[in-house]
Backbone as ProteinMPNN parsed JSONL, in Angstrom:
{"seq_chain_A": "MQGGKQRVYVDFEPNSEWVKGKEVDTIELHVQGFRKDQLRVQINSLNTLLVTGERQLEDKISWSRFSREFKLTREYCLNSIRAKLRNGILHIIVPRKLEARRPGDEWVWWMKDACWRLQFVSRRRVLQVSVAVLAAAAIGIGTYLASKYLFNHGRDDGNGSTMPGPAQYIAAVANK", "coords_chain_A": {"N_chain_A": [[11.815, 9.689, 7.4], [8.695, 9.689, 9.061], [5.996, 11.67, 9.669], [7.543, 13.233, 11.403], [8.766, 11.413, 13.08], [11.408, 9.112, 13.709], [12.293, 6.133, 11.955], [12.12, 2.903, 13.414], [14.279, 0.302, 13.365], [14.426, -3.217, 12.963], [16.832, -5.407, 12.737], [17.597, -8.384, 10.959], [18.92, -11.657, 10.24], [18.51, -13.449, 7.464], [17.882, -16.942, 6.952], [19.913, -18.862, 4.809], [20.718, -20.77, 1.892], [23.053, -22.296, -0.206], [22.73, -23.784, -3.141], [24.365, -25.993, -5.097], [24.64, -26.604, -8.538], [24.89, -28.31, -11.75], [25.03, -26.613, -14.03], [23.997, -24.228, -13.09], [23.969, -22.338, -10.067], [22.011, -21.991, -7.124], [20.89, -19.609, -4.906], [19.192, -19.617, -1.96], [17.147, -17.659, -0.037], [15.478, -17.257, 2.981], [12.865, -15.318, 3.386], [10.428, -14.71, 4.746], [7.31, -13.063, 4.716], [8.079, -10.851, 3.268], [7.496, -8.876, 0.331], [7.889, -8.861, -3.254], [8.492, -6.259, -4.175], [9.746, -5.2, -1.993], [12.252, -6.139, -1.848], [15.683, -6.234, -2.936], [18.074, -7.035, -5.361], [21.383, -6.892, -6.181], [24.399, -6.518, -8.137], [27.776, -5.77, -7.754], [30.76, -4.001, -8.939], [32.82, -5.453, -7.912], [32.207, -8.093, -8.063], [30.381, -8.899, -6.138], [27.436, -10.078, -4.821], [24.692, -8.438, -3.665], [22.066, -8.598, -1.475], [19.214, -7.103, -0.319], [16.603, -6.131, 1.944], [13.591, -4.57, 3.061], [10.88, -3.901, 5.156], [7.726, -2.796, 6.498], [6.623, -3.559, 9.749], [3.877, -5.314, 11.399], [3.057, -3.769, 13.569], [3.125, -1.196, 12.726], [4.978, 0.654, 13.495], [7.651, -0.137, 13.69], [10.323, -1.325, 11.532], [11.417, -4.039, 9.563], [14.528, -5.24, 8.486], [17.201, -6.401, 6.322], [20.46, -7.37, 5.175], [22.479, -9.049, 2.952], [25.508, -10.393, 1.723], [27.138, -11.968, -1.004], [29.991, -13.372, -2.242], [31.036, -13.703, -5.521], [32.682, -15.776, -7.862], [34.783, -15.726, -10.85], [33.737, -17.68, -12.424], [31.079, -17.465, -12.837], [28.291, -16.199, -14.711], [27.632, -13.074, -14.649], [25.872, -11.294, -15.844], [23.579, -12.682, -16.287], [22.146, -13.313, -14.037], [19.248, -14.045, -12.18], [16.228, -13.581, -10.27], [13.617, -14.913, -8.197], [10.704, -14.771, -6.228], [9.125, -17.0, -4.136], [6.736, -18.458, -2.166], [7.746, -17.285, 0.233], [10.454, -17.656, -0.039], [13.339, -16.46, -1.474], [14.653, -17.086, -4.502], [17.672, -17.068, -6.018], [19.086, -17.311, -9.041], [22.105, -18.272, -10.309], [23.879, -18.482, -13.055], [26.511, -20.521, -14.465], [29.44, -19.829, -16.445], [29.84, -21.035, -19.767], [31.912, -23.762, -20.633], [34.343, -25.081, -22.891], [33.407, -28.081, -24.431], [34.789, -30.064, -25.834], [37.811, -30.433, -27.835], [37.864, -28.317, -30.685], [35.416, -27.14, -30.472], [35.112, -24.292, -30.957], [33.151, -22.353, -31.192], [31.803, -22.493, -28.821], [33.414, -21.13, -27.046], [33.04, -18.52, -27.918], [30.347, -18.245, -27.257], [30.593, -18.503, -24.522], [31.775, -16.09, -23.709], [29.697, -14.38, -24.261], [27.93, -15.127, -22.39], [25.989, -17.079, -22.866], [23.661, -19.704, -22.436], [23.214, -23.153, -22.863], [20.819, -24.316, -22.069], [18.965, -22.35, -22.387], [19.205, -21.288, -24.947], [19.214, -23.092, -27.786], [21.61, -25.058, -29.666], [20.846, -25.399, -32.294], [19.098, -23.25, -32.685], [20.865, -21.09, -32.396], [22.452, -21.521, -34.643], [20.504, -21.192, -36.677], [19.811, -18.465, -36.336], [22.304, -17.296, -36.826], [22.757, -17.987, -39.535], [20.588, -16.631, -40.702], [21.252, -13.959, -40.136], [23.679, -13.724, -41.556], [22.716, -14.179, -44.168], [20.977, -11.99, -44.487], [22.842, -9.912, -44.348], [24.421, -10.468, -46.62], [22.523, -10.155, -48.66], [21.878, -7.46, -48.304], [24.388, -6.185, -48.792], [24.827, -7.039, -51.418], [22.615, -5.868, -52.729], [23.163, -3.166, -52.293], [25.631, -2.868, -53.704], [24.823, -3.597, -56.301], [22.881, -1.63, -56.874], [24.467, 0.654, -56.69], [26.253, 0.238, -58.795], [24.485, -0.008, -61.026], [23.017, 2.415, -61.002], [24.914, 4.406, -61.218], [26.568, 3.894, -63.337], [26.87, 3.069, -66.828], [25.389, 0.261, -68.584], [26.76, -2.636, -70.058], [25.752, -3.974, -73.095], [26.655, -6.278, -74.213], [27.359, -6.259, -76.885], [29.403, -4.547, -77.267], [28.592, -1.946, -77.142], [27.508, 0.646, -74.941], [24.819, 0.657, -72.798], [22.547, 3.036, -71.491], [22.252, 3.513, -67.976], [19.718, 3.41, -65.339], [19.936, 5.916, -63.998], [21.052, 7.623, -65.951], [19.021, 7.483, -67.851], [16.843, 8.656, -66.496], [17.883, 11.231, -66.175], [18.089, 11.992, -68.844], [15.389, 12.034, -69.666], [14.425, 14.023, -68.008], [15.675, 16.266, -69.041], [14.371, 16.795, -71.405]], "CA_chain_A": [[11.004, 10.046, 8.542], [7.26, 9.768, 8.842], [5.32, 12.451, 10.69], [8.493, 13.755, 12.364], [9.344, 10.33, 13.884], [12.383, 8.275, 13.034], [11.954, 4.714, 11.861], [12.797, 1.982, 14.318], [14.606, -0.863, 12.56], [14.734, -4.502, 13.579], [17.672, -6.126, 11.789], [17.618, -9.841, 11.113], [19.762, -12.403, 9.315], [17.697, -14.535, 6.907], [18.539, -18.221, 6.676], [20.207, -18.998, 3.388], [21.317, -22.026, 1.462], [23.661, -22.225, -1.534], [22.527, -25.081, -3.785], [25.239, -26.102, -6.261], [24.137, -27.405, -9.641], [25.862, -28.559, -12.81], [25.157, -25.431, -14.879], [23.602, -23.045, -12.326], [23.857, -22.432, -8.622], [20.85, -21.264, -6.637], [20.972, -19.133, -3.535], [17.838, -19.536, -1.42], [17.051, -16.859, 1.178], [14.164, -17.352, 3.602], [12.46, -13.939, 3.685], [8.988, -14.798, 4.999], [6.641, -11.798, 4.988], [8.498, -9.816, 2.324], [6.965, -8.875, -1.028], [8.907, -8.667, -4.281], [8.877, -4.855, -4.251], [10.483, -4.852, -0.783], [13.557, -6.806, -1.952], [16.58, -5.717, -3.971], [19.222, -7.892, -5.661], [22.327, -6.102, -6.972], [25.758, -7.028, -8.285], [28.655, -4.614, -7.895], [31.922, -4.207, -9.799], [33.744, -6.381, -7.242], [31.576, -9.414, -8.163], [29.673, -9.198, -4.893], [25.984, -10.055, -4.934], [24.134, -7.826, -2.468], [20.621, -8.788, -1.37], [18.698, -6.318, 0.801], [15.154, -6.089, 2.066], [13.066, -3.708, 4.121], [9.416, -3.868, 5.16], [7.115, -2.317, 7.737], [6.031, -4.636, 10.543], [2.448, -5.177, 11.67], [2.778, -2.745, 14.591], [3.152, 0.067, 11.982], [5.967, 1.552, 14.089], [9.003, -0.615, 13.407], [10.618, -1.856, 10.209], [12.329, -5.171, 9.528], [15.446, -5.114, 7.351], [18.354, -7.296, 6.295], [21.423, -7.179, 4.101], [23.37, -10.216, 2.816], [26.46, -10.326, 0.618], [27.69, -13.237, -1.477], [31.107, -13.147, -3.158], [30.961, -14.589, -6.68], [33.944, -15.918, -8.584], [34.711, -15.451, -12.289], [33.101, -18.794, -13.133], [29.658, -17.166, -13.004], [27.86, -15.23, -15.722], [26.989, -12.073, -13.807], [24.808, -10.607, -16.592], [22.417, -13.566, -16.444], [21.568, -13.637, -12.735], [17.831, -13.691, -12.048], [15.687, -13.928, -8.958], [12.16, -15.014, -8.097], [10.216, -14.962, -4.866], [8.052, -17.987, -4.126], [6.431, -19.031, -0.848], [8.611, -16.741, 1.264], [11.852, -17.976, -0.317], [13.9, -15.765, -2.624], [15.543, -17.969, -5.263], [18.561, -16.309, -6.894], [19.709, -18.27, -9.944], [23.403, -17.749, -10.738], [24.41, -19.418, -14.045], [27.954, -20.602, -14.7], [29.86, -19.62, -17.828], [30.072, -22.276, -20.508], [33.279, -24.183, -20.909], [34.403, -25.905, -24.099], [33.139, -29.483, -24.126], [35.831, -30.894, -26.446], [38.576, -29.645, -28.807], [37.14, -28.066, -31.921], [34.179, -26.414, -30.18], [35.491, -22.892, -30.798], [31.952, -21.508, -31.05], [31.417, -22.499, -27.41], [34.151, -20.046, -26.39], [32.339, -17.284, -28.264], [29.129, -18.214, -26.462], [30.977, -18.318, -23.121], [31.973, -14.667, -23.487], [28.397, -13.715, -24.312], [27.157, -15.69, -21.276], [24.844, -17.833, -23.355], [23.511, -20.992, -21.786], [22.567, -24.083, -23.784], [19.458, -24.645, -21.676], [18.079, -21.261, -22.785], [19.322, -21.114, -26.382], [19.73, -24.342, -28.322], [22.612, -24.935, -30.728], [20.133, -25.27, -33.563], [18.572, -21.882, -32.762], [22.01, -20.219, -32.629], [22.811, -21.709, -36.041], [19.462, -20.565, -37.491], [19.948, -17.006, -36.248], [23.56, -16.932, -37.489], [22.537, -18.093, -40.976], [19.683, -15.55, -41.085], [22.005, -12.699, -40.096], [24.611, -13.733, -42.686], [21.939, -14.031, -45.391], [20.522, -10.598, -44.559], [24.012, -9.085, -44.649], [24.793, -10.714, -48.011], [21.499, -9.527, -49.513], [22.044, -6.011, -48.185], [25.603, -5.774, -49.496], [24.587, -7.262, -52.845], [21.677, -4.849, -53.2], [23.886, -1.887, -52.312], [26.595, -2.86, -54.803], [24.1, -3.618, -57.573], [22.271, -0.32, -57.108], [25.546, 1.613, -56.91], [26.757, -0.005, -60.134], [23.462, 0.258, -62.038], [22.562, 3.801, -61.006], [26.005, 5.346, -61.465], [27.334, 3.491, -64.51], [26.11, 2.474, -67.914], [25.483, -1.193, -68.629], [27.24, -3.175, -71.328], [24.732, -4.88, -73.645], [27.313, -7.47, -74.735], [27.765, -6.021, -78.274], [30.437, -3.529, -77.293], [28.041, -0.612, -76.902], [27.079, 0.825, -73.568], [23.434, 1.087, -72.646], [22.446, 3.921, -70.325], [21.649, 2.97, -66.773], [18.519, 4.139, -64.911], [20.23, 7.306, -63.651], [21.211, 8.355, -67.195], [17.711, 7.549, -68.486], [16.054, 9.656, -65.766], [18.449, 12.542, -66.501], [17.747, 12.305, -70.233], [13.965, 12.348, -69.711], [14.235, 15.277, -67.307], [16.195, 17.361, -69.875], [13.528, 16.986, -72.608]], "C_chain_A": [[9.541, 10.101, 8.134], [6.646, 10.559, 9.983], [6.26, 12.957, 11.76], [9.131, 12.688, 13.235], [10.351, 9.561, 13.046], [11.896, 6.837, 13.006], [12.762, 3.921, 12.877], [13.02, 0.693, 13.524], [14.905, -2.069, 13.435], [15.517, -5.283, 12.525], [17.575, -7.623, 12.041], [18.49, -10.448, 10.028], [18.933, -13.554, 8.739], [18.52, -15.808, 6.725], [18.77, -18.315, 5.182], [20.853, -20.354, 3.125], [21.826, -21.837, 0.045], [23.578, -23.61, -2.132], [23.356, -25.112, -5.067], [24.608, -27.026, -7.293], [25.213, -27.568, -10.699], [26.103, -27.303, -13.647], [24.762, -24.139, -14.175], [23.679, -23.356, -10.843], [22.636, -21.613, -8.227], [21.082, -20.891, -5.18], [19.531, -18.97, -3.057], [17.881, -18.771, -0.102], [15.625, -16.941, 1.704], [13.773, -15.97, 4.111], [10.936, -13.883, 3.859], [8.416, -13.419, 5.343], [7.024, -10.677, 4.039], [7.781, -9.997, 0.987], [8.114, -8.581, -1.995], [9.4, -7.216, -4.315], [9.648, -4.379, -3.015], [11.89, -5.439, -0.771], [14.371, -6.194, -3.082], [17.769, -6.663, -4.104], [20.125, -7.101, -6.605], [23.662, -6.826, -7.062], [26.656, -5.817, -8.47], [29.88, -4.979, -8.721], [32.957, -5.149, -9.179], [33.209, -7.811, -7.22], [30.934, -9.848, -6.85], [28.184, -9.042, -5.143], [25.441, -9.532, -3.607], [22.62, -7.976, -2.513], [20.161, -8.031, -0.128], [17.18, -6.362, 0.789], [14.744, -5.207, 3.227], [11.542, -3.695, 4.013], [8.925, -3.386, 6.519], [6.456, -3.493, 8.44], [4.578, -4.313, 10.873], [2.121, -4.086, 12.679], [2.775, -1.333, 14.001], [4.15, 1.076, 12.55], [7.375, 1.139, 13.668], [9.085, -1.243, 12.014], [11.611, -2.988, 10.346], [13.228, -5.001, 8.312], [16.581, -6.131, 7.484], [19.25, -6.896, 5.126], [22.358, -8.384, 4.1], [24.257, -10.013, 1.594], [26.969, -11.717, 0.296], [28.785, -12.911, -2.489], [31.035, -14.181, -4.274], [32.303, -14.606, -7.394], [33.721, -15.675, -10.069], [34.035, -16.57, -13.072], [31.628, -18.522, -13.424], [29.422, -16.097, -14.054], [27.019, -14.178, -15.004], [25.853, -11.338, -14.513], [23.53, -11.438, -16.695], [21.79, -13.968, -15.116], [20.114, -13.198, -12.71], [17.322, -14.182, -10.699], [14.179, -14.038, -9.047], [11.794, -15.35, -6.656], [9.036, -15.92, -4.922], [7.923, -18.565, -2.723], [7.399, -18.572, 0.246], [10.077, -17.067, 1.093], [12.272, -17.24, -1.582], [14.926, -16.688, -3.267], [16.358, -17.092, -6.209], [19.336, -17.316, -7.725], [20.963, -17.624, -10.527], [24.003, -18.745, -11.735], [25.93, -19.361, -14.141], [28.227, -20.295, -16.164], [30.085, -20.975, -18.47], [31.557, -22.535, -20.659], [33.25, -25.045, -22.169], [34.252, -27.372, -23.713], [34.238, -30.411, -24.66], [36.618, -30.013, -27.426], [37.785, -29.49, -30.098], [35.831, -27.331, -31.704], [34.475, -24.934, -29.967], [34.276, -22.004, -30.586], [31.484, -21.459, -29.605], [32.15, -21.385, -26.667], [33.51, -18.711, -26.692], [31.086, -17.156, -27.423], [29.451, -17.982, -24.991], [31.13, -16.833, -22.813], [30.654, -13.914, -23.494], [27.474, -14.205, -23.205], [25.893, -16.396, -21.764], [24.826, -19.168, -22.642], [22.746, -21.921, -22.726], [21.152, -24.427, -23.365], [18.473, -23.565, -22.116], [18.074, -21.061, -24.297], [19.953, -22.379, -26.941], [20.764, -24.077, -29.415], [21.94, -24.709, -32.074], [19.629, -23.846, -33.75], [19.702, -20.887, -33.021], [22.427, -20.312, -34.088], [21.797, -21.034, -36.958], [19.604, -19.045, -37.501], [21.208, -16.55, -36.974], [23.398, -16.96, -39.003], [21.636, -16.957, -41.455], [20.408, -14.21, -41.111], [22.972, -12.624, -41.273], [23.867, -13.54, -44.009], [21.463, -12.584, -45.555], [21.68, -9.673, -44.911], [24.416, -9.238, -46.108], [23.8, -10.052, -48.964], [21.653, -8.003, -49.474], [23.26, -5.506, -48.938], [25.427, -5.934, -50.996], [23.666, -6.214, -53.433], [22.372, -3.496, -53.298], [24.831, -1.814, -53.506], [25.901, -2.829, -56.159], [23.496, -2.252, -57.868], [23.338, 0.733, -57.383], [26.081, 1.461, -58.329], [25.73, 0.409, -61.182], [23.079, 1.726, -62.113], [23.664, 4.791, -61.341], [26.811, 5.03, -62.714], [26.39, 3.001, -65.587], [26.265, 0.966, -67.875], [25.943, -1.619, -70.008], [26.208, -4.166, -71.836], [25.339, -6.139, -74.246], [27.786, -7.301, -76.167], [28.821, -4.928, -78.37], [29.9, -2.122, -77.088], [27.528, -0.542, -75.469], [25.653, 1.337, -73.543], [23.361, 2.012, -71.437], [21.782, 3.202, -69.161], [20.44, 3.798, -66.381], [18.793, 5.601, -64.573], [20.377, 8.156, -64.911], [19.867, 8.508, -67.908], [16.845, 8.623, -67.823], [16.554, 11.05, -66.081], [18.078, 12.947, -67.917], [16.293, 12.701, -70.362], [13.711, 13.712, -69.064], [14.687, 16.471, -68.155], [15.342, 17.623, -71.093], [12.543, 18.077, -72.388]], "O_chain_A": [[9.197, 10.501, 7.022], [6.762, 10.163, 11.143], [5.853, 13.106, 12.912], [9.973, 13.021, 14.069], [10.175, 9.381, 11.841], [11.187, 6.382, 13.903], [13.921, 4.226, 13.158], [12.063, 0.068, 13.066], [15.539, -1.967, 14.485], [14.947, -5.761, 11.544], [17.483, -8.071, 13.184], [18.76, -9.81, 9.011], [18.675, -14.533, 9.438], [19.702, -15.755, 6.387], [17.929, -17.899, 4.385], [21.441, -20.98, 4.007], [21.127, -21.289, -0.807], [24.276, -24.521, -1.687], [23.091, -24.361, -6.005], [24.105, -28.098, -6.957], [26.313, -27.033, -10.566], [27.249, -26.965, -13.942], [25.15, -23.058, -14.617], [23.478, -24.494, -10.421], [22.272, -20.658, -8.912], [21.42, -21.729, -4.344], [18.742, -18.263, -3.685], [18.564, -19.179, 0.837], [14.672, -16.718, 0.959], [14.28, -15.506, 5.133], [10.253, -13.102, 3.196], [8.979, -12.697, 6.166], [6.352, -9.646, 4.008], [7.496, -11.119, 0.567], [9.176, -8.11, -1.589], [10.597, -6.975, -4.468], [10.153, -3.257, -3.004], [12.635, -5.262, 0.193], [13.817, -5.697, -4.062], [18.392, -7.046, -3.114], [19.702, -6.689, -7.685], [24.015, -7.63, -6.199], [26.339, -4.928, -9.26], [30.027, -6.122, -9.154], [33.876, -5.593, -9.868], [33.692, -8.646, -6.455], [30.948, -11.029, -6.501], [27.728, -8.002, -5.618], [25.7, -10.112, -2.552], [21.97, -7.54, -3.463], [20.647, -8.277, 0.976], [16.557, -6.6, -0.246], [15.443, -5.105, 4.236], [10.985, -3.504, 2.932], [9.596, -3.539, 7.539], [5.809, -4.324, 7.803], [4.109, -3.195, 10.658], [1.023, -3.531, 12.651], [2.455, -0.373, 14.704], [4.163, 2.232, 12.128], [8.196, 1.991, 13.326], [8.082, -1.631, 11.414], [12.542, -2.913, 11.148], [12.754, -4.657, 7.229], [16.88, -6.64, 8.564], [18.834, -6.178, 4.217], [22.961, -8.706, 5.124], [23.805, -9.522, 0.56], [27.202, -12.536, 1.185], [28.524, -12.242, -3.489], [30.981, -15.383, -4.016], [32.973, -13.58, -7.514], [32.591, -15.443, -10.498], [33.785, -16.418, -14.268], [30.997, -19.266, -14.175], [30.249, -15.207, -14.257], [25.825, -14.38, -14.781], [24.959, -10.81, -13.851], [22.503, -10.934, -17.149], [20.972, -14.888, -15.082], [19.784, -12.103, -13.166], [17.904, -15.071, -10.076], [13.536, -13.363, -9.851], [12.484, -16.107, -5.973], [8.071, -15.694, -5.652], [8.884, -19.095, -2.165], [7.82, -19.37, 1.083], [10.876, -16.786, 1.987], [11.641, -17.377, -2.63], [15.94, -17.03, -2.657], [15.801, -16.447, -7.098], [20.143, -18.081, -7.196], [20.896, -16.568, -11.156], [24.577, -19.751, -11.319], [26.551, -18.319, -13.931], [27.361, -20.476, -17.02], [30.47, -21.938, -17.807], [32.351, -21.605, -20.798], [32.233, -25.67, -22.471], [34.898, -27.845, -22.778], [34.578, -31.411, -24.028], [36.135, -28.947, -27.808], [37.119, -30.424, -30.547], [35.191, -26.933, -32.677], [34.134, -24.376, -28.924], [34.361, -21.003, -29.875], [30.838, -20.494, -29.197], [31.587, -20.763, -25.765], [33.439, -17.849, -25.815], [30.786, -16.072, -26.923], [28.677, -17.339, -24.282], [30.668, -16.366, -21.772], [30.513, -12.909, -22.797], [26.341, -13.736, -23.1], [24.845, -16.307, -21.124], [25.877, -19.699, -22.286], [21.744, -21.52, -23.319], [20.343, -24.798, -24.214], [17.274, -23.828, -22.211], [17.045, -20.7, -24.868], [21.094, -22.705, -26.613], [20.787, -23.001, -30.012], [22.413, -23.919, -32.891], [19.721, -23.293, -34.846], [19.522, -19.938, -33.784], [22.724, -19.292, -34.711], [22.186, -20.372, -37.92], [19.524, -18.416, -38.556], [21.19, -15.529, -37.662], [23.858, -16.046, -39.687], [21.892, -16.376, -42.509], [20.194, -13.41, -42.022], [23.078, -11.583, -41.92], [24.341, -12.811, -44.88], [21.543, -12.024, -46.648], [21.507, -8.742, -45.697], [24.721, -8.246, -46.771], [24.2, -9.455, -49.964], [21.564, -7.342, -50.508], [23.176, -4.505, -49.65], [25.832, -5.063, -51.765], [23.916, -5.721, -54.532], [22.19, -2.767, -54.273], [24.839, -0.823, -54.236], [26.337, -2.119, -57.065], [23.589, -1.766, -58.995], [23.136, 1.613, -58.22], [26.338, 2.462, -58.998], [26.074, 1.11, -62.134], [22.836, 2.234, -63.208], [23.366, 5.924, -61.717], [27.66, 5.827, -63.111], [25.268, 2.575, -65.311], [27.163, 0.446, -67.214], [25.554, -1.021, -71.012], [25.823, -5.089, -71.118], [24.604, -6.991, -74.745], [28.56, -8.133, -76.641], [29.098, -4.436, -79.464], [30.679, -1.192, -76.882], [27.164, -1.556, -74.873], [25.325, 2.33, -74.192], [24.059, 1.781, -70.45], [20.872, 2.394, -69.343], [20.157, 4.804, -67.032], [17.945, 6.451, -64.843], [19.887, 9.284, -64.952], [19.601, 9.55, -68.506], [16.19, 9.407, -68.509], [15.751, 11.969, -66.241], [17.785, 14.115, -68.171], [15.983, 13.631, -71.108], [12.864, 14.47, -69.536], [14.148, 17.568, -68.01], [15.577, 18.619, -71.777], [11.752, 18.383, -73.279]]}, "name": "protein", "num_of_chains": 1, "seq": "MQGGKQRVYVDFEPNSEWVKGKEVDTIELHVQGFRKDQLRVQINSLNTLLVTGERQLEDKISWSRFSREFKLTREYCLNSIRAKLRNGILHIIVPRKLEARRPGDEWVWWMKDACWRLQFVSRRRVLQVSVAVLAAAAIGIGTYLASKYLFNHGRDDGNGSTMPGPAQYIAAVANK"}
């Protein structure tokens, strides 16, 4: 309520078009006069895309509003939906999940579950990141094991005698 008066709503049904693509579908809603902050795009647990909008009309008394629902199937990657408003048209981009291209492409199934799209992340980049993560893990584990061994155990000098490790040396110096 504003100033004790109730809002007067004018409901309308925006024209829409569902444009099917190879890897993404685009839903176009004609919402002339709306700003980005007056629109809301949501997805619920039932895989329903809900698009709503509300704005005050020029007469400053009435408000224009709409609500549209689109049922999405499991073929879509719901975590990667994005929207942009351009020239009075709300473009909602709904990417499809990846499917394996040929037998032996097991990594594609892993990417499908993560909703990765090849147009956004190249195979080469995925490989580079994977190698970097594995290298960092190997270095971290190696450093941990080496420090655990060197700091908690003596080292063998190869002649049958045991040389003190850094922890024993620090303890010996501290006791002097």
